[in-house]
N, CA and C atoms as a LAMMPS dump frame, in Angstrom:
ITEM: TIMESTEP
0
ITEM: NUMBER OF ATOMS
405
ITEM: BOX BOUNDS ff ff ff
-5.0000000000000000e+02 5.0000000000000000e+02
-5.0000000000000000e+02 5.0000000000000000e+02
-5.0000000000000000e+02 5.0000000000000000e+02
ITEM: ATOMS id mol type element x y z
1 1 1 N -5.305 -8.817 14.275
2 1 2 C -4.988 -10.183 14.555
3 1 3 C -4.717 -10.954 13.254
4 2 1 N -5.491 -10.671 12.226
5 2 2 C -5.318 -11.347 10.945
6 2 3 C -3.968 -11.016 10.322
7 3 1 N -3.567 -9.748 10.36
8 3 2 C -2.27 -9.343 9.815
9 3 3 C -1.134 -10.024 10.562
10 4 1 N -1.249 -10.145 11.877
11 4 2 C -0.217 -10.831 12.662
12 4 3 C -0.076 -12.276 12.214
13 5 1 N -1.185 -12.957 11.976
14 5 2 C -1.149 -14.337 11.493
15 5 3 C -0.491 -14.417 10.119
16 6 1 N -0.811 -13.464 9.234
17 6 2 C -0.186 -13.435 7.907
18 6 3 C 1.326 -13.31 8.03
19 7 1 N 1.787 -12.418 8.909
20 7 2 C 3.221 -12.175 9.084
21 7 3 C 3.936 -13.386 9.667
22 8 1 N 3.28 -14.091 10.581
23 8 2 C 3.902 -15.236 11.246
24 8 3 C 3.99 -16.467 10.35
25 9 1 N 3.095 -16.569 9.385
26 9 2 C 2.972 -17.788 8.601
27 9 3 C 4.054 -17.95 7.532
28 10 1 N 4.362 -16.889 6.805
29 10 2 C 5.288 -16.984 5.667
30 10 3 C 6.257 -15.817 5.665
31 11 1 N 7.521 -16.109 5.387
32 11 2 C 8.51 -15.063 5.116
33 11 3 C 8.485 -14.857 3.608
34 12 1 N 8.186 -13.634 3.146
35 12 2 C 8.029 -13.433 1.702
36 12 3 C 9.335 -13.564 0.933
37 13 1 N 9.191 -13.907 -0.344
38 13 2 C 10.289 -13.943 -1.29
39 13 3 C 10.84 -12.523 -1.432
40 14 1 N 11.941 -12.363 -2.118
41 14 2 C 12.599 -11.055 -2.262
42 14 3 C 11.708 -10.015 -2.939
43 15 1 N 10.834 -10.441 -3.841
44 15 2 C 10.006 -9.515 -4.622
45 15 3 C 8.615 -9.39 -4.003
46 16 1 N 8.245 -8.156 -3.658
47 16 2 C 6.937 -7.864 -3.069
48 16 3 C 6.261 -6.776 -3.893
49 17 1 N 4.97 -6.647 -3.747
50 17 2 C 4.223 -5.652 -4.51
51 17 3 C 3.101 -5.051 -3.662
52 18 1 N 2.717 -3.838 -4.019
53 18 2 C 1.606 -3.155 -3.339
54 18 3 C 0.565 -2.775 -4.384
55 19 1 N -0.693 -3.039 -4.052
56 19 2 C -1.79 -2.626 -4.917
57 19 3 C -3.055 -2.528 -4.067
58 20 1 N -4.105 -1.993 -4.662
59 20 2 C -5.372 -1.868 -3.949
60 20 3 C -6.344 -2.925 -4.46
61 21 1 N -7.318 -3.219 -3.634
62 21 2 C -8.342 -4.194 -3.984
63 21 3 C -9.673 -3.692 -3.442
64 22 1 N -10.732 -4.128 -4.066
65 22 2 C -12.063 -3.756 -3.619
66 22 3 C -12.817 -5.032 -3.261
67 23 1 N -13.173 -5.181 -1.996
68 23 2 C -13.905 -6.345 -1.519
69 23 3 C -15.393 -6.025 -1.622
70 24 1 N -16.122 -6.825 -2.369
71 24 2 C -17.547 -6.592 -2.577
72 24 3 C -18.276 -6.486 -1.24
73 25 1 N -19.043 -5.41 -1.071
74 25 2 C -19.833 -5.197 0.129
75 25 3 C -20.995 -4.281 -0.224
76 26 1 N -22.194 -4.709 0.074
77 26 2 C -23.373 -3.921 -0.264
78 26 3 C -24.129 -3.43 0.962
79 27 1 N -23.546 -3.623 2.143
80 27 2 C -24.181 -3.162 3.371
81 27 3 C -23.975 -1.668 3.579
82 28 1 N -24.22 -1.217 4.774
83 28 2 C -24.091 0.199 5.1
84 28 3 C -22.834 0.44 5.926
85 29 1 N -21.971 1.242 5.399
86 29 2 C -20.767 1.719 6.063
87 29 3 C -20.506 3.124 5.561
88 30 1 N -19.89 3.935 6.366
89 30 2 C -19.598 5.308 5.957
90 30 3 C -18.446 5.412 4.973
91 31 1 N -17.686 4.34 4.786
92 31 2 C -16.509 4.421 3.935
93 31 3 C -16.517 3.412 2.793
94 32 1 N -17.708 3.076 2.302
95 32 2 C -17.834 2.239 1.108
96 32 3 C -17.309 3.037 -0.087
97 33 1 N -16.579 2.375 -0.953
98 33 2 C -15.996 3.021 -2.122
99 33 3 C -16.721 2.586 -3.39
100 34 1 N -16.742 3.486 -4.375
101 34 2 C -17.238 3.166 -5.708
102 34 3 C -16.079 3.359 -6.67
103 35 1 N -15.68 2.293 -7.339
104 35 2 C -14.617 2.368 -8.341
105 35 3 C -15.166 1.72 -9.608
106 36 1 N -15.424 2.532 -10.611
107 36 2 C -16.121 2.073 -11.811
108 36 3 C -15.341 1.033 -12.61
109 37 1 N -14.02 1.038 -12.519
110 37 2 C -13.217 0.108 -13.313
111 37 3 C -13.044 -1.269 -12.664
112 38 1 N -13.483 -1.435 -11.441
113 38 2 C -13.361 -2.716 -10.752
114 38 3 C -14.567 -3.598 -11.055
115 39 1 N -14.37 -4.902 -11
116 39 2 C -15.459 -5.844 -11.246
117 39 3 C -16.571 -5.676 -10.211
118 40 1 N -16.205 -5.646 -8.954
119 40 2 C -17.153 -5.337 -7.88
120 40 3 C -17.053 -3.828 -7.67
121 41 1 N -18.012 -3.08 -8.157
122 41 2 C -17.889 -1.617 -8.165
123 41 3 C -18.047 -0.965 -6.805
124 42 1 N -18.821 -1.576 -5.919
125 42 2 C -19.025 -1.037 -4.582
126 42 3 C -18.391 -1.985 -3.583
127 43 1 N -17.688 -1.436 -2.606
128 43 2 C -17.111 -2.324 -1.614
129 43 3 C -16.159 -1.631 -0.672
130 44 1 N -15.405 -2.456 0.029
131 44 2 C -14.425 -1.987 0.996
132 44 3 C -13.068 -1.987 0.318
133 45 1 N -12.442 -0.828 0.272
134 45 2 C -11.148 -0.688 -0.387
135 45 3 C -10.039 -1.074 0.59
136 46 1 N -9.121 -1.909 0.113
137 46 2 C -7.973 -2.3 0.918
138 46 3 C -6.694 -2.071 0.125
139 47 1 N -5.64 -1.725 0.83
140 47 2 C -4.3 -1.65 0.26
141 47 3 C -3.568 -2.889 0.744
142 48 1 N -2.966 -3.645 -0.18
143 48 2 C -2.344 -4.908 0.202
144 48 3 C -0.889 -4.972 -0.221
145 49 1 N -0.073 -5.503 0.663
146 49 2 C 1.319 -5.825 0.377
147 49 3 C 1.37 -7.332 0.193
148 50 1 N 1.768 -7.77 -0.994
149 50 2 C 1.753 -9.194 -1.318
150 50 3 C 3.122 -9.644 -1.818
151 51 1 N 3.38 -10.931 -1.659
152 51 2 C 4.553 -11.528 -2.269
153 51 3 C 4.251 -11.671 -3.757
154 52 1 N 5.165 -11.23 -4.611
155 52 2 C 4.919 -11.231 -6.05
156 52 3 C 4.789 -12.631 -6.626
157 53 1 N 5.591 -13.549 -6.15
158 53 2 C 5.636 -14.901 -6.724
159 53 3 C 4.343 -15.672 -6.486
160 54 1 N 3.862 -15.687 -5.259
161 54 2 C 2.692 -16.501 -4.918
162 54 3 C 1.402 -15.696 -4.778
163 55 1 N 1.514 -14.386 -4.587
164 55 2 C 0.342 -13.558 -4.34
165 55 3 C -0.108 -13.579 -2.897
166 56 1 N 0.674 -14.202 -2.025
167 56 2 C 0.333 -14.299 -0.609
168 56 3 C 0.276 -12.906 0.02
169 57 1 N -0.796 -12.592 0.725
170 57 2 C -0.961 -11.29 1.377
171 57 3 C -0.11 -11.264 2.641
172 58 1 N 0.808 -10.316 2.708
173 58 2 C 1.691 -10.171 3.866
174 58 3 C 1.13 -9.157 4.866
175 59 1 N 0.534 -8.08 4.336
176 59 2 C 0.02 -6.998 5.17
177 59 3 C -1.087 -6.296 4.4
178 60 1 N -2.019 -5.68 5.092
179 60 2 C -3.05 -4.9 4.417
180 60 3 C -3.583 -3.812 5.337
181 61 1 N -4.141 -2.789 4.704
182 61 2 C -4.813 -1.692 5.411
183 61 3 C -6.203 -1.539 4.816
184 62 1 N -7.183 -1.314 5.641
185 62 2 C -8.534 -1.04 5.157
186 62 3 C -8.693 0.472 5.078
187 63 1 N -9.116 0.955 3.911
188 63 2 C -9.315 2.39 3.721
189 63 3 C -10.613 2.817 4.396
190 64 1 N -10.49 3.757 5.325
191 64 2 C -11.663 4.274 6.032
192 64 3 C -11.729 5.797 5.942
193 65 1 N -11.214 6.344 4.863
194 65 2 C -11.201 7.793 4.704
195 65 3 C -10.106 8.429 5.539
196 66 1 N -10.394 9.555 6.136
197 66 2 C -9.396 10.269 6.944
198 66 3 C -8.981 9.492 8.184
199 67 1 N -9.777 8.518 8.584
200 67 2 C -9.469 7.739 9.782
201 67 3 C -8.674 6.467 9.48
202 68 1 N -8.16 6.335 8.265
203 68 2 C -7.357 5.161 7.923
204 68 3 C -6.149 5.093 8.846
205 69 1 N -5.889 3.917 9.398
206 69 2 C -4.826 3.72 10.39
207 69 3 C -3.463 3.632 9.701
208 70 1 N -2.767 4.766 9.591
209 70 2 C -1.433 4.811 9.007
210 70 3 C -0.408 4.998 10.104
211 71 1 N 0.812 4.554 9.863
212 71 2 C 1.883 4.663 10.847
213 71 3 C 2.251 6.132 11.05
214 72 1 N 2.236 6.605 12.279
215 72 2 C 2.51 8.016 12.575
216 72 3 C 3.969 8.402 12.335
217 73 1 N 4.866 7.418 12.162
218 73 2 C 6.267 7.721 11.852
219 73 3 C 6.408 8.414 10.501
220 74 1 N 5.39 8.313 9.653
221 74 2 C 5.477 8.846 8.293
222 74 3 C 4.546 10.038 8.064
223 75 1 N 4.148 10.72 9.12
224 75 2 C 3.283 11.898 8.99
225 75 3 C 3.961 13.039 8.231
226 76 1 N 5.278 13.052 8.184
227 76 2 C 6.013 14.116 7.501
228 76 3 C 5.958 13.992 5.978
229 77 1 N 5.538 12.856 5.445
230 77 2 C 5.472 12.665 3.999
231 77 3 C 4.326 13.468 3.419
232 78 1 N 4.556 14.058 2.252
233 78 2 C 3.551 14.91 1.617
234 78 3 C 2.387 14.127 1.029
235 79 1 N 2.673 13.045 0.331
236 79 2 C 1.632 12.304 -0.358
237 79 3 C 1.045 11.219 0.539
238 80 1 N -0.263 11.138 0.56
239 80 2 C -0.951 10.16 1.392
240 80 3 C -0.55 8.745 0.987
241 81 1 N -0.411 8.493 -0.314
242 81 2 C -0.095 7.145 -0.759
243 81 3 C 1.332 6.743 -0.411
244 82 1 N 2.206 7.696 -0.225
245 82 2 C 3.548 7.388 0.278
246 82 3 C 3.45 6.875 1.713
247 83 1 N 2.55 7.46 2.482
248 83 2 C 2.329 6.998 3.86
249 83 3 C 1.777 5.577 3.878
250 84 1 N 0.906 5.266 2.93
251 84 2 C 0.348 3.923 2.825
252 84 3 C 1.462 2.923 2.544
253 85 1 N 2.311 3.226 1.569
254 85 2 C 3.405 2.32 1.194
255 85 3 C 4.357 2.113 2.366
256 86 1 N 4.754 3.184 3.014
257 86 2 C 5.704 3.067 4.118
258 86 3 C 5.086 2.323 5.307
259 87 1 N 3.813 2.537 5.568
260 87 2 C 3.144 1.836 6.667
261 87 3 C 3.078 0.328 6.397
262 88 1 N 2.799 -0.046 5.152
263 88 2 C 2.706 -1.463 4.811
264 88 3 C 4.066 -2.159 4.804
265 89 1 N 5.1 -1.444 4.368
266 89 2 C 6.412 -2.076 4.213
267 89 3 C 7.313 -1.94 5.436
268 90 1 N 6.905 -1.197 6.44
269 90 2 C 7.771 -0.919 7.594
270 90 3 C 8.464 -2.153 8.174
271 91 1 N 7.762 -3.281 8.388
272 91 2 C 8.455 -4.448 8.963
273 91 3 C 9.511 -5.064 8.037
274 92 1 N 9.474 -4.735 6.747
275 92 2 C 10.396 -5.336 5.788
276 92 3 C 11.519 -4.401 5.356
277 93 1 N 11.495 -3.155 5.824
278 93 2 C 12.516 -2.183 5.421
279 93 3 C 13.885 -2.613 5.929
280 94 1 N 14.915 -2.344 5.113
281 94 2 C 16.284 -2.654 5.495
282 94 3 C 16.662 -4.111 5.349
283 95 1 N 15.807 -4.905 4.707
284 95 2 C 16.077 -6.338 4.571
285 95 3 C 16.336 -6.758 3.134
286 96 1 N 16.5 -5.787 2.219
287 96 2 C 16.869 -6.098 0.845
288 96 3 C 15.737 -6.535 -0.063
289 97 1 N 14.517 -6.161 0.248
290 97 2 C 13.388 -6.515 -0.609
291 97 3 C 13.326 -5.605 -1.834
292 98 1 N 12.632 -6.073 -2.871
293 98 2 C 12.387 -5.292 -4.085
294 98 3 C 10.881 -5.072 -4.186
295 99 1 N 10.462 -3.82 -4.107
296 99 2 C 9.044 -3.465 -4.101
297 99 3 C 8.609 -2.999 -5.484
298 100 1 N 7.535 -3.59 -5.994
299 100 2 C 6.949 -3.19 -7.265
300 100 3 C 5.649 -2.467 -6.985
301 101 1 N 5.465 -1.319 -7.636
302 101 2 C 4.217 -0.562 -7.48
303 101 3 C 3.972 0.269 -8.728
304 102 1 N 2.734 0.664 -8.924
305 102 2 C 2.413 1.481 -10.094
306 102 3 C 2.461 2.968 -9.737
307 103 1 N 2.189 3.813 -10.724
308 103 2 C 2.33 5.259 -10.516
309 103 3 C 1.273 5.834 -9.58
310 104 1 N 0.285 5.046 -9.21
311 104 2 C -0.715 5.477 -8.238
312 104 3 C -0.057 5.747 -6.889
313 105 1 N 0.966 4.978 -6.553
314 105 2 C 1.657 5.082 -5.274
315 105 3 C 3.009 5.775 -5.375
316 106 1 N 3.703 5.555 -6.463
317 106 2 C 5.105 5.935 -6.578
318 106 3 C 5.31 7.442 -6.73
319 107 1 N 6.414 7.922 -6.196
320 107 2 C 6.836 9.315 -6.341
321 107 3 C 8.352 9.347 -6.165
322 108 1 N 9.025 10.377 -6.668
323 108 2 C 10.481 10.456 -6.47
324 108 3 C 10.852 10.472 -4.982
325 109 1 N 10.09 11.185 -4.17
326 109 2 C 10.344 11.259 -2.737
327 109 3 C 10.243 9.872 -2.098
328 110 1 N 9.227 9.119 -2.454
329 110 2 C 9.034 7.779 -1.901
330 110 3 C 10.142 6.83 -2.355
331 111 1 N 10.504 6.902 -3.632
332 111 2 C 11.577 6.039 -4.142
333 111 3 C 12.88 6.311 -3.398
334 112 1 N 13.21 7.578 -3.173
335 112 2 C 14.425 7.924 -2.42
336 112 3 C 14.366 7.374 -0.993
337 113 1 N 13.22 7.512 -0.35
338 113 2 C 13.058 7.043 1.021
339 113 3 C 13.213 5.521 1.118
340 114 1 N 12.625 4.802 0.167
341 114 2 C 12.742 3.346 0.165
342 114 3 C 14.181 2.903 -0.097
343 115 1 N 14.858 3.556 -1.021
344 115 2 C 16.242 3.204 -1.326
345 115 3 C 17.14 3.488 -0.118
346 116 1 N 16.887 4.579 0.59
347 116 2 C 17.642 4.87 1.817
348 116 3 C 17.439 3.77 2.866
349 117 1 N 16.283 3.115 2.816
350 117 2 C 15.972 2.032 3.744
351 117 3 C 16.283 0.651 3.156
352 118 1 N 17.201 0.612 2.199
353 118 2 C 17.682 -0.636 1.581
354 118 3 C 16.555 -1.486 1.012
355 119 1 N 15.616 -0.821 0.343
356 119 2 C 14.521 -1.489 -0.343
357 119 3 C 14.494 -0.968 -1.775
358 120 1 N 14.719 -1.862 -2.746
359 120 2 C 14.714 -1.46 -4.149
360 120 3 C 13.288 -1.2 -4.606
361 121 1 N 13.147 -0.376 -5.656
362 121 2 C 11.832 0.022 -6.149
363 121 3 C 11.763 -0.222 -7.65
364 122 1 N 10.683 -0.873 -8.081
365 122 2 C 10.372 -1.038 -9.491
366 122 3 C 9.006 -0.426 -9.723
367 123 1 N 8.823 0.186 -10.896
368 123 2 C 7.489 0.669 -11.211
369 123 3 C 7.5 1.911 -12.052
370 124 1 N 6.322 2.304 -12.45
371 124 2 C 6.158 3.514 -13.231
372 124 3 C 6.133 4.711 -12.296
373 125 1 N 6.427 5.867 -12.866
374 125 2 C 6.557 7.067 -12.05
375 125 3 C 6.016 8.263 -12.806
376 126 1 N 5.177 9.044 -12.164
377 126 2 C 4.722 10.321 -12.708
378 126 3 C 5.547 11.415 -12.061
379 127 1 N 6.092 12.306 -12.848
380 127 2 C 6.922 13.369 -12.304
381 127 3 C 6.139 14.645 -12.03
382 128 1 N 4.872 14.674 -12.388
383 128 2 C 4.06 15.855 -12.137
384 128 3 C 3.437 15.786 -10.748
385 129 1 N 3.049 16.93 -10.214
386 129 2 C 2.344 16.961 -8.928
387 129 3 C 0.987 16.318 -9.136
388 130 1 N 0.566 15.501 -8.178
389 130 2 C -0.681 14.772 -8.32
390 130 3 C -1.74 15.328 -7.38
391 131 1 N -2.977 14.98 -7.65
392 131 2 C -4.107 15.465 -6.855
393 131 3 C -4.197 14.778 -5.51
394 132 1 N -3.311 13.818 -5.232
395 132 2 C -3.376 13.056 -3.988
396 132 3 C -2.594 13.719 -2.86
397 133 1 N -2.101 14.907 -3.048
398 133 2 C -1.335 15.579 -2.017
399 133 3 C -2.215 15.858 -0.797
400 134 1 N -1.579 15.818 0.354
401 134 2 C -2.264 16.182 1.58
402 134 3 C -2.427 17.703 1.591
403 135 1 N -3.598 18.164 1.906
404 135 2 C -3.857 19.612 1.915
405 135 3 C -3.258 20.274 3.113
């Protein structure tokens, strides 16, 4: 319901970005994350699609491990983070947006897929195989 409200409220500027965030949480959940480099080290990990200019959150996914709700249209993608990006950007594909992301998400396969869907890509890229591959 919250994501629907975000989508209805603002049409994002041409430049959008994807990154992860850690929401401080010290209660008990099976999918609490520990990320040592974040200010709040323990919490709920979210992937967010935001408008670059204002930082307005357009879409987000809560990471719940293997049960994370990803769009089944992208099950054929090898890298899990490619599925995250495509699931978050699906409503904006083919509309001429420019997506910025870091090498945590980016891959040559994902960049090709986004460009085929008329979405430009900016960001760093690792050309080596990463440990994030689906087994």
